GUBA-886055 format. One record per residue (C-alpha): residue number from 1; x, y, z. Coordinates in Angstrom, 3 decimals, m for minus. Each point is the difference from the previous one (the first is absolute). Last residue first. Example, Ala and Ser with C-alpha at 12.3 -4.5 7.8 and 13.67 -1.06 7.14 Angstrom:
+-----+----------+----------+----------+
| pos |     east |    north |       up |
+-----+----------+----------+----------+
|   2 |   13.670 |   m1.060 |    7.140 |
|   1 |   m1.370 |   m3.440 |    0.660 |
+-----+----------+----------+----------+
//
This chain:
+-----+----------+----------+----------+
| pos |     east |    north |       up |
+-----+----------+----------+----------+
| 358 |  104.451 |  152.928 |   11.551 |
| 357 |    3.573 |   m1.289 |    0.102 |
| 356 |    1.756 |   m1.728 |    2.895 |
| 355 |    0.305 |   m3.559 |   m1.667 |
| 354 |    3.070 |   m0.185 |   m2.427 |
| 353 |    1.665 |    3.151 |    1.144 |
| 352 |   m0.760 |   m0.297 |    3.598 |
| 351 |    1.037 |   m3.808 |    0.102 |
| 350 |    3.111 |    0.989 |   m1.505 |
| 349 |    0.668 |    2.565 |    2.507 |
| 348 |   m0.628 |   m2.498 |    2.907 |
| 347 |    2.538 |   m2.253 |   m1.692 |
| 346 |    2.641 |    3.142 |   m0.377 |
| 345 |   m0.426 |    0.254 |    3.886 |
| 344 |    0.427 |   m3.697 |    0.611 |
| 343 |    3.445 |    0.428 |   m2.294 |
| 342 |    0.964 |    2.463 |    2.603 |
| 341 |   m0.170 |   m2.309 |    2.952 |
| 340 |   m1.865 |    1.055 |    2.842 |
| 339 |    2.332 |    0.424 |    2.924 |
| 338 |   m1.533 |    2.963 |    1.559 |
| 337 |   m3.582 |   m1.311 |   m0.148 |
| 336 |   m2.132 |    2.386 |   m1.776 |
| 335 |   m2.317 |    1.449 |    3.020 |
| 334 |   m3.306 |   m1.941 |    0.501 |
| 333 |   m2.179 |   m1.589 |   m2.449 |
| 332 |    2.112 |    1.325 |   m2.747 |
| 331 |   m2.049 |    2.394 |   m1.978 |
| 330 |   m2.106 |    0.225 |   m3.392 |
| 329 |   m2.275 |    2.822 |    0.068 |
| 328 |   m3.550 |   m0.333 |   m0.926 |
| 327 |   m3.184 |    2.219 |   m0.806 |
| 326 |   m3.028 |    0.959 |    1.813 |
| 325 |   m1.958 |   m2.575 |   m2.307 |
| 324 |    2.007 |   m2.980 |    1.209 |
| 323 |    0.445 |   m2.393 |   m2.795 |
| 322 |    3.723 |    0.659 |   m0.134 |
| 321 |    0.527 |   m1.344 |    3.303 |
| 320 |   m0.644 |   m3.840 |   m0.444 |
| 319 |    1.560 |   m0.269 |   m3.541 |
| 318 |    3.024 |    2.099 |    0.877 |
| 317 |    0.679 |   m1.689 |    3.121 |
| 316 |   m0.222 |   m3.714 |   m1.329 |
| 315 |    2.118 |    1.388 |   m3.026 |
| 314 |    2.771 |    1.338 |    2.804 |
| 313 |   m0.338 |   m3.477 |    1.778 |
| 312 |    0.788 |   m1.612 |   m3.438 |
| 311 |    2.929 |    2.284 |   m0.819 |
| 310 |    1.576 |   m0.420 |    3.397 |
| 309 |   m0.221 |   m3.685 |   m0.284 |
| 308 |    1.669 |   m0.142 |   m3.460 |
| 307 |    2.751 |    2.517 |    1.395 |
| 306 |    0.830 |   m2.614 |    2.587 |
| 305 |   m1.357 |    0.527 |    3.757 |
| 304 |    2.054 |    0.887 |    2.944 |
| 303 |   m0.309 |    3.885 |    0.296 |
| 302 |   m2.944 |    0.745 |   m2.202 |
| 301 |   m1.693 |   m3.147 |    0.899 |
| 300 |    0.077 |    0.525 |    3.820 |
| 299 |   m0.759 |    3.547 |   m0.682 |
| 298 |   m3.588 |   m1.238 |   m1.934 |
| 297 |   m1.238 |    2.484 |   m2.428 |
| 296 |   m2.777 |    1.746 |    1.717 |
| 295 |   m1.015 |    2.658 |   m0.463 |
| 294 |   m1.896 |    3.424 |   m0.503 |
| 293 |   m3.664 |    0.748 |   m0.259 |
| 292 |   m1.085 |    3.739 |   m0.687 |
| 291 |   m2.995 |    1.761 |    1.723 |
| 290 |   m3.428 |    1.416 |   m1.067 |
| 289 |   m0.552 |   m3.409 |   m1.966 |
| 288 |   m0.859 |   m1.834 |    3.217 |
| 287 |    2.189 |   m1.024 |    3.204 |
| 286 |   m1.897 |   m3.132 |    0.623 |
| 285 |   m0.226 |   m1.128 |   m3.714 |
| 284 |    3.785 |    0.718 |   m0.523 |
| 283 |    0.813 |   m2.132 |    3.139 |
| 282 |   m1.953 |   m2.915 |   m1.428 |
| 281 |    1.486 |    0.204 |   m3.377 |
| 280 |    3.592 |    0.193 |    1.590 |
| 279 |   m0.311 |   m2.580 |    2.471 |
| 278 |    2.207 |    0.402 |    3.130 |
| 277 |    2.842 |   m2.025 |    1.156 |
| 276 |    2.458 |    1.194 |   m2.683 |
| 275 |   m0.015 |    3.530 |    1.966 |
| 274 |   m2.320 |    2.934 |   m1.327 |
| 273 |    0.541 |    3.586 |   m1.005 |
| 272 |   m3.046 |    2.324 |    0.104 |
| 271 |    0.611 |    3.175 |   m1.939 |
| 270 |   m2.194 |    2.777 |    1.146 |
| 269 |   m1.816 |    1.572 |   m3.058 |
| 268 |   m2.134 |    2.359 |    1.843 |
| 267 |    1.316 |    1.044 |    3.624 |
| 266 |   m0.785 |   m2.454 |    2.574 |
| 265 |   m2.041 |    0.442 |    3.408 |
| 264 |   m0.404 |   m3.243 |    1.697 |
| 263 |   m3.394 |   m1.563 |    0.238 |
| 262 |    0.305 |   m2.193 |   m3.209 |
| 261 |    3.188 |   m1.308 |    1.136 |
| 260 |   m1.777 |   m1.968 |    2.700 |
| 259 |   m1.598 |   m2.372 |   m2.262 |
| 258 |    3.774 |   m0.803 |   m1.524 |
| 257 |    0.819 |   m1.235 |    3.611 |
| 256 |   m1.022 |   m3.633 |   m0.309 |
| 255 |    2.329 |   m0.248 |   m3.315 |
| 254 |    3.108 |    1.644 |    1.434 |
| 253 |    2.141 |   m2.774 |   m0.466 |
| 252 |    3.806 |    1.135 |    0.016 |
| 251 |    1.151 |    3.343 |   m0.877 |
| 250 |   m2.903 |    2.231 |   m0.901 |
| 249 |    1.765 |    3.072 |   m1.382 |
| 248 |   m1.950 |    3.282 |   m0.067 |
| 247 |    1.353 |    2.212 |   m2.658 |
| 246 |   m1.478 |    3.691 |    0.443 |
| 245 |    0.800 |    2.909 |   m2.193 |
| 244 |   m2.784 |    2.816 |    0.422 |
| 243 |    1.187 |    1.819 |    3.187 |
| 242 |   m2.625 |    2.942 |    0.508 |
| 241 |    0.297 |    0.823 |    3.547 |
| 240 |   m3.138 |   m1.970 |    0.957 |
| 239 |    1.174 |   m3.070 |   m1.821 |
| 238 |    3.180 |   m0.275 |    1.626 |
| 237 |   m1.940 |    0.418 |    3.505 |
| 236 |   m2.513 |   m2.392 |   m1.138 |
| 235 |    2.955 |   m2.435 |   m0.520 |
| 234 |    1.332 |    0.423 |    3.276 |
| 233 |   m3.624 |    0.092 |    1.870 |
| 232 |   m1.232 |   m3.101 |   m1.786 |
| 231 |    3.254 |   m1.783 |    0.739 |
| 230 |   m0.349 |    0.473 |    3.392 |
| 229 |   m3.912 |   m1.175 |    0.284 |
| 228 |    0.841 |   m2.860 |   m2.260 |
| 227 |    3.195 |   m1.495 |    1.697 |
| 226 |   m1.280 |   m1.427 |    3.393 |
| 225 |   m3.793 |   m0.482 |    0.013 |
| 224 |   m0.570 |   m0.836 |   m3.690 |
| 223 |    3.397 |   m1.914 |    0.028 |
| 222 |   m1.029 |   m1.833 |    2.641 |
| 221 |   m3.304 |   m0.915 |   m1.293 |
| 220 |    1.699 |   m0.707 |   m3.604 |
| 219 |    2.145 |   m2.765 |    2.119 |
| 218 |    3.868 |    0.836 |    0.813 |
| 217 |    3.429 |   m1.338 |   m1.216 |
| 216 |   m0.762 |   m1.873 |   m3.376 |
| 215 |   m3.003 |    2.097 |   m0.239 |
| 214 |    2.244 |    2.813 |   m0.829 |
| 213 |    0.876 |    3.067 |    2.020 |
| 212 |    3.613 |   m0.395 |    0.283 |
| 211 |    0.894 |    0.356 |   m3.570 |
| 210 |   m2.209 |    3.024 |   m0.658 |
| 209 |    1.928 |    2.536 |   m2.267 |
| 208 |   m1.768 |    3.392 |   m0.242 |
| 207 |    2.368 |    1.803 |   m2.638 |
| 206 |   m0.738 |    3.667 |   m0.211 |
| 205 |    0.519 |    2.432 |   m2.854 |
| 204 |    0.947 |    3.857 |    0.483 |
| 203 |    0.397 |    2.876 |   m2.189 |
| 202 |   m3.864 |    0.803 |   m0.267 |
| 201 |    0.142 |    0.161 |    3.899 |
| 200 |    2.710 |    2.623 |   m0.016 |
| 199 |    3.629 |   m0.627 |    0.531 |
| 198 |    0.748 |    1.502 |    3.473 |
| 197 |   m3.274 |    0.242 |    1.364 |
| 196 |   m0.905 |   m3.401 |   m1.001 |
| 195 |    3.006 |   m1.622 |    1.406 |
| 194 |   m0.186 |    1.554 |    3.269 |
| 193 |   m3.932 |   m0.894 |   m0.013 |
| 192 |    0.899 |   m3.640 |   m0.794 |
| 191 |    2.481 |   m0.288 |    3.030 |
| 190 |   m2.356 |    1.490 |    2.141 |
| 189 |   m2.627 |   m2.540 |   m1.211 |
| 188 |    2.584 |   m2.615 |    0.294 |
| 187 |    0.731 |    0.723 |    3.693 |
| 186 |   m3.527 |    0.304 |    0.986 |
| 185 |   m0.818 |   m3.470 |   m1.401 |
| 184 |    2.897 |   m1.406 |    1.951 |
| 183 |   m1.506 |    1.237 |    3.462 |
| 182 |   m3.455 |   m0.867 |   m0.968 |
| 181 |    1.038 |   m3.624 |   m1.173 |
| 180 |    1.925 |   m0.409 |    3.470 |
| 179 |   m3.027 |    1.023 |    1.888 |
| 178 |   m2.133 |   m2.419 |   m1.948 |
| 177 |    2.251 |   m2.708 |    0.505 |
| 176 |    0.362 |    0.623 |    3.665 |
| 175 |   m3.887 |    0.113 |    0.218 |
| 174 |   m0.079 |   m3.296 |   m1.363 |
| 173 |    1.993 |   m1.665 |    2.234 |
| 172 |   m0.660 |   m3.650 |    0.125 |
| 171 |   m1.111 |   m0.651 |   m3.683 |
| 170 |    1.458 |    2.473 |   m1.850 |
| 169 |    3.037 |   m0.107 |    2.294 |
| 168 |    0.990 |   m3.406 |   m1.415 |
| 167 |   m0.028 |    1.367 |   m3.318 |
| 166 |    2.154 |    2.777 |    0.921 |
| 165 |    2.411 |   m2.259 |    2.152 |
| 164 |    0.502 |   m2.387 |   m2.796 |
| 163 |    0.808 |    2.807 |   m2.665 |
| 162 |    2.523 |    1.904 |    2.195 |
| 161 |   m0.540 |    3.007 |    2.541 |
| 160 |    0.757 |    3.054 |   m1.924 |
| 159 |    0.406 |   m1.682 |   m3.643 |
| 158 |   m3.718 |   m1.340 |    0.391 |
| 157 |   m0.854 |    3.426 |    0.721 |
| 156 |    1.687 |    1.575 |   m2.937 |
| 155 |   m1.561 |   m2.430 |   m2.533 |
| 154 |   m3.552 |    0.072 |    1.750 |
| 153 |    0.188 |    3.850 |   m0.267 |
| 152 |   m0.155 |   m0.544 |   m3.893 |
| 151 |    2.718 |   m0.067 |   m2.493 |
| 150 |    2.178 |    2.968 |   m1.445 |
| 149 |    0.115 |    3.555 |    1.199 |
| 148 |   m0.721 |    2.568 |   m3.179 |
| 147 |    2.295 |   m0.487 |   m2.866 |
| 146 |    1.084 |    3.037 |   m2.298 |
| 145 |   m0.929 |   m0.070 |   m3.667 |
| 144 |    2.534 |   m0.272 |   m2.573 |
| 143 |    1.063 |    3.223 |   m1.926 |
| 142 |    3.560 |   m0.123 |    0.231 |
| 141 |    0.552 |    2.423 |    2.973 |
| 140 |   m3.179 |   m1.259 |    1.544 |
| 139 |    1.758 |   m3.654 |   m0.091 |
| 138 |    3.074 |    1.253 |    1.613 |
| 137 |   m2.081 |    1.875 |    3.045 |
| 136 |   m1.982 |   m3.321 |    0.344 |
| 135 |    3.119 |   m2.289 |    0.560 |
| 134 |    1.081 |    2.730 |    2.613 |
| 133 |   m3.063 |   m0.185 |    1.697 |
| 132 |   m0.354 |   m3.811 |   m0.016 |
| 131 |    3.744 |    0.114 |    1.576 |
| 130 |   m1.430 |    2.598 |    2.584 |
| 129 |   m2.900 |   m2.365 |    0.645 |
| 128 |    2.146 |   m3.226 |    0.492 |
| 127 |    0.273 |    0.220 |    3.924 |
| 126 |   m1.537 |    3.142 |    1.212 |
| 125 |    1.351 |    3.391 |   m0.752 |
| 124 |   m2.560 |    1.985 |   m1.998 |
| 123 |   m2.855 |   m2.632 |    1.268 |
| 122 |    0.417 |    1.317 |    3.562 |
| 121 |   m0.252 |   m2.816 |    2.301 |
| 120 |   m2.820 |   m0.272 |    2.665 |
| 119 |    1.864 |   m2.217 |    2.467 |
| 118 |   m1.458 |   m3.243 |    1.310 |
| 117 |   m0.765 |    0.399 |    3.682 |
| 116 |   m3.843 |   m0.762 |   m0.566 |
| 115 |    1.113 |   m3.092 |   m1.762 |
| 114 |    1.771 |   m1.565 |    2.895 |
| 113 |   m3.042 |   m1.251 |    1.833 |
| 112 |   m0.392 |   m2.521 |   m2.636 |
| 111 |    3.177 |   m1.816 |    0.397 |
| 110 |    2.845 |   m0.730 |   m2.573 |
| 109 |    1.305 |    3.382 |   m0.848 |
| 108 |    2.278 |    1.062 |   m2.968 |
| 107 |   m0.049 |   m3.465 |   m1.664 |
| 106 |    3.184 |   m1.669 |   m1.673 |
| 105 |    2.351 |    1.290 |   m2.716 |
| 104 |   m2.424 |    1.184 |   m2.437 |
| 103 |    0.748 |   m0.837 |   m3.887 |
| 102 |    1.611 |    1.691 |   m2.890 |
| 101 |   m0.512 |   m1.367 |   m3.364 |
| 100 |    0.629 |   m3.353 |   m1.761 |
|  99 |    2.048 |   m1.606 |    2.596 |
|  98 |    3.616 |   m1.175 |    0.554 |
|  97 |    1.089 |    1.406 |   m3.568 |
|  96 |    3.082 |    1.346 |    1.191 |
|  95 |   m1.589 |    2.676 |    2.161 |
|  94 |   m3.580 |   m0.245 |    0.408 |
|  93 |   m0.139 |    2.758 |    2.998 |
|  92 |   m1.468 |   m0.972 |    3.480 |
|  91 |   m1.799 |    2.700 |    1.642 |
|  90 |   m0.303 |    0.976 |    3.564 |
|  89 |   m2.738 |    1.279 |    2.404 |
|  88 |   m1.313 |    3.387 |    0.906 |
|  87 |   m2.948 |    0.402 |   m1.669 |
|  86 |    0.943 |    0.544 |   m3.399 |
|  85 |    2.425 |   m2.870 |    0.018 |
|  84 |   m2.908 |   m2.293 |    1.187 |
|  83 |   m2.816 |    0.984 |   m2.171 |
|  82 |    0.831 |   m1.228 |   m3.533 |
|  81 |    0.605 |   m3.527 |   m1.325 |
|  80 |   m1.431 |    0.541 |   m3.616 |
|  79 |    2.973 |    2.032 |   m2.011 |
|  78 |   m0.249 |    2.840 |   m2.103 |
|  77 |    1.659 |    1.976 |   m2.768 |
|  76 |   m1.095 |    0.078 |   m3.663 |
|  75 |    1.286 |    1.439 |   m3.224 |
|  74 |   m2.215 |   m0.458 |   m2.520 |
|  73 |   m0.891 |   m2.936 |   m2.466 |
|  72 |   m2.987 |    0.015 |   m2.002 |
|  71 |    1.532 |   m2.902 |   m2.119 |
|  70 |    0.788 |   m0.170 |   m3.656 |
|  69 |    3.342 |    2.071 |    0.669 |
|  68 |    1.238 |   m2.968 |    2.184 |
|  67 |    4.097 |    0.982 |    0.207 |
|  66 |   m0.909 |    3.775 |   m0.284 |
|  65 |   m2.658 |   m0.036 |    2.644 |
|  64 |    2.122 |   m2.273 |    2.287 |
|  63 |    2.919 |    2.404 |   m0.179 |
|  62 |   m2.038 |    3.008 |    0.768 |
|  61 |   m0.830 |   m2.359 |    3.274 |
|  60 |    3.502 |   m0.497 |    0.877 |
|  59 |    0.887 |    3.332 |   m0.150 |
|  58 |   m2.767 |    0.965 |    2.202 |
|  57 |    0.856 |   m2.847 |    2.437 |
|  56 |    3.738 |    1.607 |   m0.102 |
|  55 |   m1.455 |    3.216 |    1.281 |
|  54 |   m1.948 |   m1.573 |    2.670 |
|  53 |    3.261 |   m1.250 |    1.718 |
|  52 |   m0.760 |   m2.567 |    2.896 |
|  51 |   m2.548 |   m2.106 |   m2.162 |
|  50 |    2.203 |   m0.387 |   m3.093 |
|  49 |    3.236 |   m0.176 |    1.908 |
|  48 |   m1.241 |   m3.145 |    2.009 |
|  47 |   m1.241 |   m1.403 |   m3.329 |
|  46 |    3.577 |   m0.057 |   m1.167 |
|  45 |    0.640 |    1.769 |   m3.160 |
|  44 |    0.296 |   m1.385 |   m3.588 |
|  43 |   m1.918 |    2.546 |   m1.903 |
|  42 |   m2.644 |   m2.594 |   m1.167 |
|  41 |    0.073 |   m1.950 |    3.149 |
|  40 |   m1.124 |    2.965 |    1.871 |
|  39 |   m3.150 |    0.287 |   m2.117 |
|  38 |   m0.805 |   m3.783 |    1.384 |
|  37 |    0.051 |    1.667 |    3.339 |
|  36 |   m2.969 |    2.193 |   m0.850 |
|  35 |   m1.894 |   m1.298 |   m3.329 |
|  34 |   m3.597 |    0.556 |    0.353 |
|  33 |   m0.291 |   m1.370 |   m3.635 |
|  32 |   m2.914 |    2.080 |   m1.204 |
|  31 |   m1.089 |   m1.249 |   m3.322 |
|  30 |   m2.714 |    2.094 |   m2.063 |
|  29 |   m2.382 |   m2.205 |   m2.011 |
|  28 |   m0.396 |    0.772 |   m3.835 |
|  27 |   m1.124 |    2.482 |   m2.238 |
|  26 |   m2.001 |    1.882 |    2.219 |
|  25 |   m3.477 |    1.444 |    0.412 |
|  24 |   m0.970 |    3.160 |    2.277 |
|  23 |   m0.814 |   m0.704 |    3.763 |
|  22 |    2.139 |    2.909 |    0.894 |
|  21 |    2.330 |   m1.911 |    2.300 |
|  20 |    0.427 |   m2.354 |   m3.195 |
|  19 |    0.432 |    2.993 |   m2.209 |
|  18 |    2.781 |    1.490 |    1.994 |
|  17 |    1.594 |   m3.644 |    0.460 |
|  16 |    0.366 |   m0.340 |   m3.787 |
|  15 |    1.294 |    3.414 |   m0.564 |
|  14 |    2.558 |   m0.567 |    2.519 |
|  13 |    0.936 |   m3.410 |   m1.354 |
|  12 |    0.153 |    1.425 |   m3.433 |
|  11 |   m3.214 |   m0.593 |   m2.319 |
|  10 |   m0.735 |   m1.880 |   m3.440 |
|   9 |    2.214 |   m2.773 |    0.814 |
|   8 |    0.449 |   m2.606 |   m2.654 |
|   7 |    3.398 |    0.234 |   m1.745 |
|   6 |    1.103 |    2.094 |    3.090 |
|   5 |   m0.357 |   m3.198 |    2.295 |
|   4 |    3.421 |   m1.366 |   m1.429 |
|   3 |    0.509 |   m3.220 |    2.313 |
|   2 |    3.785 |   m0.642 |    0.579 |
|   1 |    0.606 |    2.714 |    2.367 |
+-----+----------+----------+----------+
//
């Protein structure tokens, strides 16, 4: 680390995030890098190994914390393209850097009549769930929270039938979409029940990422009809059970969906992380001072930009986010790109050092 934050910091990263979550004043913005396979680079392992072996993923997460102590990095384990593997399909691992993360190998079903024949998988044995449970066990041994099932029902449903098919069914086969969302929601609820039962709600956190629910793919009316009821049920269950740590990642443009989040049960101080397509100040006004705003350094600039460009985009985010009364966390617009140059991380640090203090 070339930027010495110890000369200005009043709090440790753990103290800072704790005070932010409690709504108390802090010295500077917290930084969550959301580093997954970027962390694998730090310890020199292939992405496929990182995702197949939760033990190595945890090791990589610790390495990221040590490499960037000015952030609120923590061991993280997840990927976005879910559903197919859990419901009987196949997964393609990102060996040799062929992709950023695991991905589904084609749809599990292709016809609406096949929805009823889909299995009701056991979350303890289906797809990535046993890997997540291994990761959770290691996290709890080291004092980190366990992770509840990631994503929304739509993520899994699109993995099961394919993105284009799901979007087409919303128009032509709405009953099949609701049946599929119902089946997937039941699966996620069962997984959450098992995880909460094992570790306790107070020791669990949830990442609700919505890459497939954005207005880039569906209208706000479609979100209200096909997504909102199931997200309400899932997050309502988390809240009812006592889960208090929630990060909602609005991946892509969700500006038209923001009004619907007022009807979705959320714990106090939920973090709303947004993509680069959304405006920080406008989103902050919508979520209100009860919740924390996060985002939204361009991932394109992080991976392909110069250090000067990263510095400038980080300053843009700090200026737009630090005015939010509910508090602000500096984050990439999505997962930190795996091939982000290390000098670009230092440019981000420099921007925080110069512009991120209150």
